[in-house]
Backbone as XML, in Angstrom:
<?xml version="1.0"?>
<chain id="A" units="angstrom">
  <residue number="1" name="UNK">
    <atom name="N" x="0.824" y="-1.341" z="-0.218"/>
    <atom name="CA" x="-0.377" y="0.046" z="0.361"/>
    <atom name="C" x="1.052" y="1.200" z="0.061"/>
  </residue>
  <residue number="2" name="UNK">
    <atom name="N" x="1.772" y="1.087" z="0.597"/>
    <atom name="CA" x="2.515" y="2.432" z="0.757"/>
    <atom name="C" x="3.337" y="2.968" z="-0.580"/>
  </residue>
  <residue number="3" name="UNK">
    <atom name="N" x="3.687" y="1.722" z="-1.101"/>
    <atom name="CA" x="4.543" y="1.694" z="-2.228"/>
    <atom name="C" x="3.344" y="2.435" z="-3.583"/>
  </residue>
  <residue number="4" name="UNK">
    <atom name="N" x="2.469" y="2.167" z="-3.389"/>
    <atom name="CA" x="1.177" y="3.128" z="-4.435"/>
    <atom name="C" x="1.414" y="4.493" z="-3.944"/>
  </residue>
  <residue number="5" name="UNK">
    <atom name="N" x="1.350" y="4.406" z="-2.593"/>
    <atom name="CA" x="1.202" y="5.851" z="-2.210"/>
    <atom name="C" x="2.699" y="6.931" z="-2.579"/>
  </residue>
  <residue number="6" name="UNK">
    <atom name="N" x="3.286" y="6.256" z="-2.612"/>
    <atom name="CA" x="4.605" y="6.856" z="-2.985"/>
    <atom name="C" x="5.054" y="6.852" z="-4.266"/>
  </residue>
  <residue number="7" name="UNK">
    <atom name="N" x="4.498" y="6.085" z="-5.130"/>
    <atom name="CA" x="4.325" y="6.246" z="-6.442"/>
    <atom name="C" x="3.373" y="7.311" z="-6.997"/>
  </residue>
  <residue number="8" name="UNK">
    <atom name="N" x="2.414" y="7.633" z="-6.221"/>
    <atom name="CA" x="1.463" y="8.391" z="-6.437"/>
    <atom name="C" x="1.734" y="9.835" z="-6.231"/>
  </residue>
  <residue number="9" name="UNK">
    <atom name="N" x="2.610" y="10.622" z="-5.129"/>
    <atom name="CA" x="3.205" y="11.075" z="-4.663"/>
    <atom name="C" x="4.462" y="12.082" z="-5.732"/>
  </residue>
  <residue number="10" name="UNK">
    <atom name="N" x="5.310" y="10.912" z="-5.991"/>
    <atom name="CA" x="6.395" y="10.842" z="-6.878"/>
    <atom name="C" x="5.539" y="11.282" z="-8.750"/>
  </residue>
  <residue number="11" name="UNK">
    <atom name="N" x="4.700" y="10.835" z="-9.017"/>
    <atom name="CA" x="3.883" y="11.147" z="-10.461"/>
    <atom name="C" x="3.082" y="12.529" z="-9.853"/>
  </residue>
  <residue number="12" name="UNK">
    <atom name="N" x="2.988" y="12.896" z="-8.834"/>
    <atom name="CA" x="2.354" y="14.250" z="-9.017"/>
    <atom name="C" x="3.688" y="15.616" z="-8.759"/>
  </residue>
  <residue number="13" name="UNK">
    <atom name="N" x="4.379" y="15.114" z="-7.972"/>
    <atom name="CA" x="5.436" y="15.999" z="-8.028"/>
    <atom name="C" x="6.351" y="16.414" z="-9.274"/>
  </residue>
  <residue number="14" name="UNK">
    <atom name="N" x="6.511" y="14.796" z="-9.837"/>
    <atom name="CA" x="7.130" y="15.275" z="-11.385"/>
    <atom name="C" x="6.448" y="16.044" z="-12.608"/>
  </residue>
  <residue number="15" name="UNK">
    <atom name="N" x="4.819" y="15.713" z="-12.470"/>
    <atom name="CA" x="3.982" y="16.523" z="-13.627"/>
    <atom name="C" x="4.041" y="18.008" z="-12.813"/>
  </residue>
  <residue number="16" name="UNK">
    <atom name="N" x="3.787" y="18.400" z="-11.327"/>
    <atom name="CA" x="4.181" y="19.957" z="-10.766"/>
    <atom name="C" x="5.598" y="20.410" z="-11.127"/>
  </residue>
  <residue number="17" name="UNK">
    <atom name="N" x="6.454" y="19.762" z="-11.253"/>
    <atom name="CA" x="7.975" y="20.223" z="-11.622"/>
    <atom name="C" x="7.831" y="20.486" z="-13.366"/>
  </residue>
  <residue number="18" name="UNK">
    <atom name="N" x="7.267" y="19.475" z="-14.344"/>
    <atom name="CA" x="7.457" y="19.598" z="-15.564"/>
    <atom name="C" x="6.606" y="21.027" z="-15.637"/>
  </residue>
  <residue number="19" name="UNK">
    <atom name="N" x="5.246" y="21.155" z="-15.648"/>
    <atom name="CA" x="4.325" y="22.263" z="-15.689"/>
    <atom name="C" x="5.157" y="23.603" z="-15.202"/>
  </residue>
  <residue number="20" name="UNK">
    <atom name="N" x="5.795" y="23.361" z="-14.156"/>
    <atom name="CA" x="6.354" y="24.713" z="-13.602"/>
    <atom name="C" x="7.713" y="25.186" z="-14.668"/>
  </residue>
  <residue number="21" name="UNK">
    <atom name="N" x="8.380" y="23.991" z="-15.119"/>
    <atom name="CA" x="9.480" y="24.295" z="-16.010"/>
    <atom name="C" x="8.909" y="24.930" z="-17.416"/>
  </residue>
  <residue number="22" name="UNK">
    <atom name="N" x="7.863" y="23.962" z="-17.916"/>
    <atom name="CA" x="6.860" y="24.878" z="-18.775"/>
    <atom name="C" x="6.802" y="25.851" z="-18.870"/>
  </residue>
  <residue number="23" name="UNK">
    <atom name="N" x="5.857" y="26.358" z="-17.586"/>
    <atom name="CA" x="5.888" y="28.037" z="-17.606"/>
    <atom name="C" x="6.634" y="28.621" z="-17.595"/>
  </residue>
  <residue number="24" name="UNK">
    <atom name="N" x="7.790" y="28.308" z="-16.803"/>
    <atom name="CA" x="9.291" y="29.094" z="-16.636"/>
    <atom name="C" x="9.959" y="29.485" z="-17.983"/>
  </residue>
  <residue number="25" name="UNK">
    <atom name="N" x="9.740" y="28.441" z="-18.686"/>
    <atom name="CA" x="10.600" y="28.428" z="-20.423"/>
    <atom name="C" x="10.080" y="29.470" z="-20.855"/>
  </residue>
  <residue number="26" name="UNK">
    <atom name="N" x="8.461" y="29.353" z="-21.146"/>
    <atom name="CA" x="7.767" y="30.178" z="-21.906"/>
    <atom name="C" x="7.947" y="31.856" z="-21.687"/>
  </residue>
  <residue number="27" name="UNK">
    <atom name="N" x="7.912" y="31.789" z="-19.908"/>
    <atom name="CA" x="8.089" y="33.213" z="-19.235"/>
    <atom name="C" x="9.473" y="33.928" z="-19.438"/>
  </residue>
  <residue number="28" name="UNK">
    <atom name="N" x="10.612" y="32.935" z="-19.561"/>
    <atom name="CA" x="11.618" y="33.229" z="-19.908"/>
    <atom name="C" x="12.094" y="33.881" z="-21.251"/>
  </residue>
  <residue number="29" name="UNK">
    <atom name="N" x="11.276" y="33.138" z="-22.349"/>
    <atom name="CA" x="11.508" y="33.430" z="-23.375"/>
    <atom name="C" x="10.705" y="34.757" z="-23.789"/>
  </residue>
  <residue number="30" name="UNK">
    <atom name="N" x="9.882" y="34.933" z="-23.692"/>
    <atom name="CA" x="8.636" y="36.041" z="-23.740"/>
    <atom name="C" x="9.799" y="37.277" z="-22.761"/>
  </residue>
  <residue number="31" name="UNK">
    <atom name="N" x="10.349" y="37.117" z="-21.856"/>
    <atom name="CA" x="11.114" y="38.173" z="-21.287"/>
    <atom name="C" x="12.173" y="38.614" z="-22.001"/>
  </residue>
  <residue number="32" name="UNK">
    <atom name="N" x="12.910" y="37.353" z="-22.520"/>
    <atom name="CA" x="14.221" y="37.373" z="-23.449"/>
    <atom name="C" x="13.878" y="38.242" z="-24.867"/>
  </residue>
  <residue number="33" name="UNK">
    <atom name="N" x="12.499" y="37.951" z="-25.285"/>
    <atom name="CA" x="12.111" y="38.748" z="-26.464"/>
    <atom name="C" x="12.009" y="40.311" z="-26.320"/>
  </residue>
  <residue number="34" name="UNK">
    <atom name="N" x="11.401" y="40.023" z="-25.200"/>
    <atom name="CA" x="11.164" y="42.125" z="-24.654"/>
    <atom name="C" x="12.230" y="42.707" z="-24.431"/>
  </residue>
  <residue number="35" name="UNK">
    <atom name="N" x="13.244" y="42.198" z="-23.887"/>
    <atom name="CA" x="14.488" y="42.695" z="-23.267"/>
    <atom name="C" x="15.505" y="43.047" z="-24.916"/>
  </residue>
  <residue number="36" name="UNK">
    <atom name="N" x="15.340" y="42.432" z="-25.621"/>
    <atom name="CA" x="16.220" y="42.275" z="-26.922"/>
    <atom name="C" x="15.204" y="43.199" z="-27.827"/>
  </residue>
  <residue number="37" name="UNK">
    <atom name="N" x="13.874" y="43.958" z="-27.833"/>
    <atom name="CA" x="13.437" y="44.729" z="-28.162"/>
    <atom name="C" x="13.510" y="46.062" z="-27.775"/>
  </residue>
  <residue number="38" name="UNK">
    <atom name="N" x="14.101" y="45.979" z="-26.718"/>
    <atom name="CA" x="14.111" y="47.039" z="-26.021"/>
    <atom name="C" x="15.818" y="47.681" z="-26.173"/>
  </residue>
  <residue number="39" name="UNK">
    <atom name="N" x="16.542" y="46.554" z="-26.203"/>
    <atom name="CA" x="18.071" y="46.696" z="-26.335"/>
    <atom name="C" x="18.141" y="47.122" z="-28.080"/>
  </residue>
  <residue number="40" name="UNK">
    <atom name="N" x="17.552" y="46.353" z="-29.251"/>
    <atom name="CA" x="17.544" y="46.430" z="-30.433"/>
    <atom name="C" x="16.024" y="47.344" z="-31.056"/>
  </residue>
  <residue number="41" name="UNK">
    <atom name="N" x="15.846" y="48.568" z="-31.036"/>
    <atom name="CA" x="14.529" y="48.737" z="-31.552"/>
    <atom name="C" x="14.337" y="48.635" z="-32.784"/>
  </residue>
  <residue number="42" name="UNK">
    <atom name="N" x="15.436" y="48.554" z="-33.417"/>
    <atom name="CA" x="15.230" y="48.155" z="-34.822"/>
    <atom name="C" x="16.362" y="46.355" z="-35.185"/>
  </residue>
  <residue number="43" name="UNK">
    <atom name="N" x="14.836" y="45.912" z="-35.189"/>
    <atom name="CA" x="15.296" y="44.369" z="-35.277"/>
    <atom name="C" x="16.240" y="43.937" z="-36.744"/>
  </residue>
  <residue number="44" name="UNK">
    <atom name="N" x="15.412" y="44.860" z="-37.981"/>
    <atom name="CA" x="15.805" y="44.321" z="-38.864"/>
    <atom name="C" x="17.507" y="44.522" z="-38.827"/>
  </residue>
  <residue number="45" name="UNK">
    <atom name="N" x="18.362" y="45.510" z="-38.256"/>
    <atom name="CA" x="19.988" y="45.693" z="-38.049"/>
    <atom name="C" x="20.654" y="45.419" z="-37.613"/>
  </residue>
  <residue number="46" name="UNK">
    <atom name="N" x="19.598" y="44.353" z="-36.356"/>
    <atom name="CA" x="20.527" y="43.555" z="-35.186"/>
    <atom name="C" x="20.994" y="42.431" z="-35.913"/>
  </residue>
  <residue number="47" name="UNK">
    <atom name="N" x="21.758" y="41.614" z="-34.935"/>
    <atom name="CA" x="22.640" y="40.533" z="-35.470"/>
    <atom name="C" x="21.299" y="39.297" z="-35.077"/>
  </residue>
  <residue number="48" name="UNK">
    <atom name="N" x="20.414" y="39.944" z="-34.136"/>
    <atom name="CA" x="19.160" y="38.925" z="-33.485"/>
    <atom name="C" x="18.245" y="39.211" z="-34.686"/>
  </residue>
  <residue number="49" name="UNK">
    <atom name="N" x="18.046" y="39.526" z="-35.301"/>
    <atom name="CA" x="16.757" y="39.520" z="-36.504"/>
    <atom name="C" x="16.670" y="38.190" z="-37.068"/>
  </residue>
  <residue number="50" name="UNK">
    <atom name="N" x="17.776" y="37.688" z="-37.641"/>
    <atom name="CA" x="17.301" y="35.735" z="-38.267"/>
    <atom name="C" x="16.744" y="35.395" z="-36.807"/>
  </residue>
  <residue number="51" name="UNK">
    <atom name="N" x="17.446" y="35.036" z="-35.732"/>
    <atom name="CA" x="17.118" y="34.003" z="-34.361"/>
    <atom name="C" x="15.496" y="34.717" z="-34.310"/>
  </residue>
  <residue number="52" name="UNK">
    <atom name="N" x="15.243" y="35.740" z="-34.227"/>
    <atom name="CA" x="13.837" y="36.338" z="-34.242"/>
    <atom name="C" x="12.876" y="35.808" z="-35.195"/>
  </residue>
  <residue number="53" name="UNK">
    <atom name="N" x="13.712" y="35.417" z="-36.796"/>
    <atom name="CA" x="12.687" y="35.467" z="-37.838"/>
    <atom name="C" x="11.662" y="36.618" z="-37.975"/>
  </residue>
  <residue number="54" name="UNK">
    <atom name="N" x="12.234" y="37.625" z="-37.738"/>
    <atom name="CA" x="11.551" y="38.824" z="-37.686"/>
    <atom name="C" x="11.234" y="39.349" z="-39.577"/>
  </residue>
  <residue number="55" name="UNK">
    <atom name="N" x="10.270" y="39.828" z="-40.136"/>
    <atom name="CA" x="9.742" y="40.221" z="-41.392"/>
    <atom name="C" x="10.206" y="41.856" z="-41.323"/>
  </residue>
  <residue number="56" name="UNK">
    <atom name="N" x="10.805" y="42.123" z="-42.302"/>
    <atom name="CA" x="11.497" y="43.481" z="-42.590"/>
    <atom name="C" x="10.787" y="44.650" z="-43.156"/>
  </residue>
</chain>
């Protein structure tokens, strides 16, 4: 019985970590793009234009 409970807790924890990582990566990438736009107001002339896949 205890093994089943431990397995369930582990599964729940893993799902929680995965969800946190997923949202963390999304927020991080959004913040990174915003930062790039602040630093480079004209993405067409920057080296990051291609990585952001901007249409000029």
